[in-house]
N, C-alpha and C positions, 0 to 999 in steps of 0.2 A: 510717316516720318523716317528719314534716313538714319540708320544706325541705332534705331530703337526697336526693341523686341519685347512684346508683352508675354509673360509667362504666368498664367493664372491671374492673380490680382497684382502682381509685382512687376514693375517696369525695370527691365534690365538694359543698361546703357552700354553701348560698345565704346571702346577706347577712343574712336574718332569723334564721338559725340561729347567727350569730356574735353572741351576746348577752352575752358577757363583755367586760371591758375589761382591758387590760394595758399595761405600759410595758416597752419594750425599753431596757435600760441598759448602760452600759459603765463601767468604773472608769478614772478619769483621774488621772494623777499629775502634780503640779505642784510647783515649788520657789518659795518666797517669796524676798524680797530678801536674806534672811540665809542662804539656802542650805538651809533645812529643807524636807524633802519632805512633801507633803500629798496624801492620796488622797481623791477624792470620786467620787460616782456622778453620771453625766451621762445624762439621758434622751435616747435616740436617736429614739424615736418612741412616741407613745401611740396604741394601736390597738384595734379591736374584734377579738375572737378567739372561736373555737370551741375549747373545752377538753374533752378527754376523759381521764379518769383511767384508770389501768391496771386492767383487768378481764379476764374470761375469754373475750373475743371471739377469733375465729380470727386476726385481725390481730395482737393482742397475743401470742397463743400463738406466732406465727411470729417475733415480735420478742424474745420472752423470753430466748432463748438468746444473743442478740447484744447486748442492751441492758440497762443498769441504769436506764433511764428510768422515771419514775413517771407522767408526763403527756405527752399529745400536744396540741400547739397548732396550729391552722390559721388563717391570716389572709391577707388580700389582700396581694400583693407591694407593697412600699413603693418608689416610684420613687426612684432614686439613693441607696438605702440597701441595703447588703449586710449581711445578718444572718449572724454567724459564731458559732462556739463560744466566742469570746472574750467575747461578750455574755451577759447573763442577763435573765430575765423576772421582773417583779413582777406578780402577779395575785392579787386578793383578799387582800392583806396577806401573801402568801407569796412566797418567792424560789425561783426555779428556775434551775439551771445548765444551759445548753444543751449537749446531747451530740451532736446532729446536726441539720443543716438540709438540706431538700430542696425543690427547685423542682418542684411537683406537675405531672406530665406534661410537663415541659420547656417549658411555654407562657409562663412568667413572670407568670401571673395570681395564683396562690396559692403560699404558702410553708407547708411543714409542718415543725414543729420538735418533736423529742423532747427532753424536759428532765427533769432529776432534781431533786426537791424538796430544798431545803437545810434540814436540821434542825439547830437550834442545840444545842450541847452545854452551853451555859451554864445553870447551875441544875439540871442533871441529876446524880443521884447514882449 
C-alpha cells in the first residue's frame, strides 16, 4: 500500500494517505439571559484523517471482541487539544461517537480513534 509503513505492530500513515477531512466536535450547553438551556455543537478542530472502515483484517479481528467501533480514524496529534470520548467526529456527512482514543506508540505524533457510527432512528419503521 502506498504511503503506509508498518513499524512493529503499529501502522504509521504518511500525510498523503490522510486524504479525508473531518471535524472533531463537542456539545456545548449554555443558558440565555432568561435561564433557558441551549445545546450547540462546537468545532474543536478541522483535520485531515485516514479513515478505515471495519472489515476482516487481523487488526479488526483482534478488536472485534472488545469494541463496538465501526471505524478507525488516524490523524496527526493536535497541539494543545486533548481528544476524549466526550467528543465526536463528523466525516463525510456522518457522525461518529468516539469510543477510544490512543496516542500511537506514545510519541505524541499521531492519534488513533475508534468510533461508532451514529445511525438516526428518525424515519425508520
